[in-house]
N, C-alpha and C positions, 0 to 999 in steps of 0.2 A: 545420506547417512553414513557416518563414520563408525567402524566397528572397532572398539577398544580392546586391548590386552585381555582385560577380565571377561569380556564376551567369547573371544577366542579361546580362552582357558575353559570355560563353562560349555562351550559347543563341543570342545575336544573332549570332554569327559562324558557328556552325554553320548557321543559317537564312540565311545571306548578307544578314543586315540591317545598315543603318546607323543606330545609334541615337544622338541626339545626347546628349553628355554630361549636360546638365540634365535630361534624360528619364530617365536611368537610375534614379534613387530612386523616382520615381512608378511605372515599369513593375514595379519590384520590388514594389512594395505591391499594385500590382493582380495580379500573378502568385501573390503569397502569398495574397490573398482567393480566387482561383480553386482554389488547390490546397486550401485549407480548406474549400471547398464539397465538394470531391472526398472530403475526409477525413470529412466529416459523412455522405455517402452510403456510406462504408466501414462506419459503424456500423449501419447498418439489417440487421436479420436477415432474411435471403433463404433460409435452409433451407427445404427443401420446395416453393420457388417454381418452378414449371415455367418454362423459357425460353419466350417467345413472340415470334413475329415481327409480330404485330399485334394491338390490343386489340379489334378486331371479330371475333367467333366467326363467320366466315362462310366459306364456300367458294367460290373462283372457278369459273365455268363453263369447262369445255374446249370447245376449238372445234377443227376440222382447221386445219393449218398450210399455207393455201393461197394463192398468189399471186392477188389480186382485182383489182390495178389496174397491172399490168405492161404492158409492150408499147406505152406512150405516151412515148417519151424526147423527142419533140419538144415536146409539152405541159410536161413536167417542166422542161426546160431553155430555156423560152421567155423567162423574166423573167432568164437568166443573163447577165452581161456580155460574156462570151467562149465560148459552148459550141462544143466541137470534138468531132465524131464521136458526138453525142449523150451526151457526158459534160460535166461541168463543168471550166474549165480555172481551175487554181489557181496562184497565183504562187509561185515557189520561197521557202521560208522558210529553209532550213537549207542553207548551202553545204557 
């Protein structure tokens, strides 16, 4: 599947990206190559292949969910620029 310049402009607008006019053709070619690689993956026969979360066939050890290092807020916030009441003070980001 070839990506045309109009599609690149539309995707850039949806992603709220500003793409210079001179880069549109190059970007269209790069996106076409990426989609071509994805189409190659679609040709692989995956019938009978079980889904997996890891390539290593190991079981993780379970442990009790216990707090082991709590109760030391002074140590935790000792390097904070402005600790307040044992917590980190964070500047307001959204108004």
